[in-house]
C-alpha positions, 0 to 999 in steps of 0.5 A: 843359567839354571836347569829349571829355569825359575831366574826367567820366570816364575814357577807355574802354578801346579794346581790343575784348572777345574770347569765349573759351570759353562753356558754361550757367555759364561765359564766359571772356572777354579781360577777365572770368572768370564762373563761375557767380555769380562773377565776376573781372576778369582783370587781376585774377587772379594765382597760377593754379594747379590741384589736385585736390580732396578725396576723396568724404566716402562712400569716406572714411567707407568705407575709414575702417570697413574699415582701423579693422575689419581692425585691430581683428580683428589687434588682437583675434586678437593678444592672444587668441593666435589667431593662433598657432592660424589655419591657412594659409588664415585667414592669407590671408583675415585679409590679404585683409581687411587690403588691402580699404581699399585696394581701397576706395581704388581704386575710390573713386576710380576711381568718384566721383573727386576734382574737379579745382579751379582756385586763384588770387589776385584782389586779393590774397586766394586764392580757388576759382576754379573746380572740376569733374568733367570733365577736358576742360571744365576744360582748356578753361576753364585754357586759355581763361583762360591765353589772356585773361592772355596779352593782358593782360601788358605787351608788354616784359614779357618781353623785356629790355632789349638795353642797361643804359645811361642814358638821355639825351636827344637834342638 
């Protein structure tokens, strides 16, 4: 039997764990990233990227209905010959109706913006790691996670070998 008991379990990792970010439901340490019920080892996370989530469903439906209504009104007026009898004011009104979906898109993104999302690969599977409506909180979590990943890099990974020679033993 060995004194350090290495035969029964591997030796513990000697690097201390440092807390980088902690808020209710979100914890980033140098070893683990936890968001909600999901927890990942920082060393397993690769290909991190940020993106914006989908638009709000209600806003998409309202814009779609407004665009269909404006298009239907234009097509009906074109087929019935009503476009030739319209006054200048009616054309301005029809133009305003056609711009309504664009204005609704801008207002919808202003009132209910798409969420900020952090995607990455964990053990070969692409996952949505974190999502937040708060830009400041999202940036803090992403910065803490990047800082944790920097500590898991090998120290020589960024510096190439100074010369490409064969290794020879010293005699």
